[in-house]
N, C-alpha and C positions, 0 to 999 in steps of 0.2 A: 615526353617533351624532348624534342630533338636538341642536339648540341648547338646547332645554329640559332635556335630560338633562345636557348640559355645565354649564349654570347650576346645576342641582340638585346635581351632584357638587362643583362649586366651593363652593356654600353649605355642603354637608356638611363639606368639608375645612376651610373657614374656622371653622365651629363646633367641629370637633374640635381645631384648633389653639388656639382661644380657651379651651376647657375645659382643655387640657393646660397652657396658660400660667397659668391661674387655680390649678390644682392645684399647680403648681410654686411659685407665690407663697405659697400657704397652707402648703405643706410647709416652705418655707424660713423662714416666720415662726415656726412651731412648733419648728423645729430649732435656732434660735438659743440658744446657751448663755449662762447668766449668768457673770460673771467668776469667781464662787466655784466653779462647776462646772468651769470650764476649769482652775483651779488644782488642784483635786482630781484631775483626770485626769492632769495632769503629774506629780503627786507619787507616784501609785501605778501603776507599770507593771503591766500584766496579763500573766500567764503567764510563759513562759520566753523567753529570747532565741533567736535563730536559731542561734547557735553552740552553745547548750546542747542544743537539739533535735537538731542534727546530730551532736553528740558522743554523745548517747544512742542515736541510730540506728546509728552506726558501732560502738558497743560491743555493741549487741544483735546486729548482723550478725556481728561477730567471735565472739561467744559461741554463736552458733547459735540464739538465742532469738527471732530475728525471723522471723515467718511470712511467706513471700513467695509461695509457690505452693500449689496444691491438694495436692501431694504433701507439703509441709511440714505442712499442716493434718492430713493423714491420719496422718503420723508422730506428731504431737502427740496426736491422739486415741488412737492405739494405746498410746502411753506412759501416758496416763491410765488406760486399761483394765488394763494390766500392773501399774501401781502399786496399783490397787484390789484385784487378786486375789492 
């Protein structure tokens, strides 16, 4: 590899790192939350807790309503057809 090629690759790498650093700085500037937004996030938890999801999963598996394999999907589809007729 020639010296010119090495210098060119070094310059390209330096430019890429500079662009990445600038993008990170800009992203972080826009990502900063106002104190009011942080308070709102803390007050309203989104979705279910891990324990609730696990409990629903275990209940569905126990009842046989959890579709896990292709065979389960086939059985469910067959049940739908039987119920319709």
